[in-house]
N, C-alpha and C positions, 0 to 999 in steps of 0.2 A: 780233351785231346783226341777223342774219338774221330774228330774231323781229319786227323792226320791220315786216316785210311785213304782219303781221296787224294792226298798230296804225296803219298808214299811212292807211287809209281813214277812221279816226276823225279824225285830224289834218286830212286833206284836206277833210273836211266843213266845217271852220271857215274855209276859204280865202276864201269869198265875203263874210265879215263882219269888221269891225273893231269891237271892243268900245268903246262910247262912254264907259264909265266904267271907271276903274282897278279891278283885281281883285286879291285876295291870291294869293300864289304857289300855295297848295295847291288853288286852284280851277281852275288851268290844267292841261290834259291835254297833257303833252309828254314825249317820249322823248329820251334822250341830252342833257339840258340842259347848256349851256355858257354861262358868263357872262363878259363882258368888262367890267371897270371902266375906263371911259374918262376919264382925267384931263382931256382937252381939253374935254369937254362936261359933266363932272361927272355923267354918267349911267351906269347899268348897262344893258348890252344882252345879252339872252338869246336864244340860238338853239338849235337841236336838229333833230329829224327833222320834215320837212314843208316846209322852205323858208321858214319864217317868222321874224320877229324880234319880241321883246317888249322894252319899255324901262321903266326905273324910276329914280326919284331916290334911293330909300331901301331897296330890296329888299323892302319891305312890299307896295306896290301896284304893279301892272304894267299898262301900256297895250299893246294889240295885239290880234290878231297882224297884223303888216305883212309883205307879200310883197316880199322884197328880192332874191331870187336871179333874175337875168335871164340865162338861158342862150341859146345860139344854136340855134334849131330845125333848122338845116341841119347841125349837127354830129352826131357819133355818138350824142349823148344823145337826139336826136329832139325833137319839139315839146313833150312833157310828161313829162320824166323824173321818176322818184321821187327825192326828196332826203332823205338820212339823215344824222344825226349831224353837223350843221354846227357849226363853232366859229369864232370871230373872233380874229384876231391882228393887233396893230399892229406894223408893221415899216417903218422908214425913211420915216416920214411918210405911209404909206398903210395901209389896212386890208385884210386878206385873209380870205377866206371859204373855209375848208377844209371839204369835204363829200364825201359819197358820192352819185354819180348813177347811176341805173339806167334803161336803156332796155329795157323788157319785150318789145319787138317784135323785138329782136335776140338770137338764141341763139348762143352761142359754143362750147358743148360740151354733151355729154350724158354723165352719169356715174350708173350704177346707176338708170337710168330717170328721173333728175332732169335737166331741161333747165336749163342754166346760162345765165342772162341776162347781157347786157353790163352790167357794173357796174364802176365805178372811182372811186377817190379823185381829186379834182380841186380846183383853186383858182380862185376869182374874186377880183376886186379892186375897191376903191372909194377915193375920196378922203375919205369920211366914214364914221364908225362905223355910222350908221343906213342906209348904202347909198344908192342901189342898187348891187349887186355885179355886175360885168360880166366877160365872158370876157377872157382875155389872149391873147397871140399863139399859144402852143402849144395844139393841140387835144387832145394826149394826153400825160399824165405817166407813165402806167404801161402795161405791155403790154396790147394789146387782147384777147389770148387768155386772160387771167387775171382772175378776179373779185377785186377788191380793195375794201377798205372802211375806214372810220373813220380817215382820214388826219389826223395832227396835226403840229405844228410844233416844231422844236428847232434851236438853233444850238449846234454842238458846240465843243469846246475848240480846234479848228482854225479857228474863225471862220466855217465854212461852214454855210449853211442846209440843213436836211434835212426831208423828209417821212417820218414814221414811220407805218406802216399795217399792216393785216392782209391776208394772202393767205388767202382764204376756204376753209374746210374742205370746202365743198360740192364743190370740184374736187380738192383735194389730199388729202382724208381726214384731215388732221392740221393744223389751222390754224396759221399762223405769224404772227409779228410781224417786219417787215422795215423797212429804211431805204433811202432813195434820196436822193442829193444833188440840190439844187435850184439853178437859176441864181441869180445874185446879186439879181435883182429878183423872184424866185419865179415868173417867167413860164413856166417849163418845168423839166424834169428833166435831169440830167446822168448819163450812163452807165446802169448797171443796178442793180436792187435787190439788197440783201444781207441774208441771214437773220440775225436777232438771236436768236430762240429759237422753239421750237415749243410748241403746246398741251400736248403730252405731257410737257414738262419740268415741268409743275406738280405739286407734291406734294399739293395740297389739292383740286383739281377731280376730279369723279368722274362716271362713267356706267357702264352695264352693257353688256358685249359680247353677242353673239348666244347665248352659252352661260350668260348670267346672272352672269358674273364681273365684278368691279370692274376698271376701268381709268381712266386719266386722261381727262377730257372732251376732245373734239376741237375745241371752239370757242375762238377768240381774238377778243376784242371790246374796243373802246374804250381803246386805249393812250393814256396821257398822261404826259409826263415832267415831272420837278421836281428841284429841288436842296434838300437838307436844310440846316439851319443849319451843320452841319459841312462842307458842300460835297459831300456824297455825292450821286451821280446815281441817281435812282430812277424807276421807271415803274409807274404804276397800270395794271391791265388786268383784264378781266372774263371769266368763264366760268360754268360751272354745277357745282353739286354735286347730281347727279341732276336734280330739277326745280326747284331753288332757284338763282336768279340770285345770283352771288357774285363779289366783287371781291378780288383779291389785289394783291401788290406784288413787284417784283423790283428788285435793286440791281446796278449795274454795278461789277464788281471793279476795272476799270481807270479808272473815272470818265469813260469815253467811251462813245459809242454802240456801239462794237465789243465791249464787255463784257470777259469773259464775264458773262452775266446770271445772278445767283444768286437763285433763287426763295425767298421766305419760306415757312416751313412751314405757316403758318395764314393764313386770309383776314385782310384788314386792316379790312374793314367789316362791319357786322352783316348777317345773312342778308337776302336780298331787296332789296339795294341794290347798284347797279352802274353801269357806264359813267361813272365819276367824272372830274372835273377840278378843279383848284385855282385859286383867285383870291384876291386881297387886297382887302379893302374900303378905302374912302377913309379909314377910321379906322385902318387898319393891321392888321386882324384877318384871319387866314388861314381861308378856308372851302373846303369841298368841295361841289360840286353833283353830285347823283346822281339816278337815278330808281328808283322801286320799282314793283312790279306789284301790282295789286289787281283782283279780279273783282267786277263789278257786273252783276247780271242775266245771268250767264253769259258776259259779255264781259270780256276783260282790258284794263284801262286802265293807263296809266303816269303817275305823278305825280312832279313834280320835288320834291326835298328838299335842304335845306342841313344840313351838319354842321360843327361847329367842329373844327379840326385843330391839332396842335402840330408844327411843323417845326423847332423850335429845336435839337434834338439830332441824333443820328445816324440816326434813323428817323422816318418819318411815323407819327404817332399820331392816330387818329380818336377824338375826345373824346365829344361829345354832339350831339344835334340842335340846330340854331340857329334861333331864332325872331326875326326882325327886329322 
């Protein structure tokens, strides 16, 4: 998700306006799209990078963007944090906003001449799906000296809530996906994070080393957990095959977050689609939301896209593009 930096300015330019007329999905420029189907209101709510929310009754036409993330300017985030990869989760009659916040004015480390900014996965809360989303008691969920991103939510077989997140390759050189237990009301974390797997575990991602040799890509991006029809625990996650954004899947051999996580040999999605999540429509159809990259006038934009998926068997199968 580090590439979101280049896209953030495009998203931020929309912040001062709310569209008066509903627009189709493919006209929205949005990175890391995540959709909540909220039975309470009968509406779909879409979030992603930029701190905004879009809403729709039918997935066809969307109203927005609405600015819904209200952070504390006196916290480590600063007055105007960058907001990446937000997703909404309903839990115990409240709604939670999992997102990555970056304070570009705070440098926590320097690795190979790269200044590492203060960046962390964090959670806000609201009584309503459409927000506003406000800070909770705990200021920090994850260590202040580690850049983390793309936090998502899961309740494991032990009934405990967890945040699953990426520890960024910019500092550790080999991105990881990790878990940390959350308090029962999600207001903070419990204990320390635990490694689930590394970017280098992937059999499908690729990049070149300094000598031009192939090796696994170092990026971990966009984890999202799901259960198949057979009860198998899986995780979507994204990396790169050279310069192509690519999404794979791993399955837990134990059926718990502790794994071990077995990586599928081949990507699960078509090339140039990634950072996926799954949701069920009000009619019961399972869909995956992702974004793709496209260059227009020399600038890279990101476009949300929906795919039909089959979860009925032992594996997630991505079928075809879905057009509402």
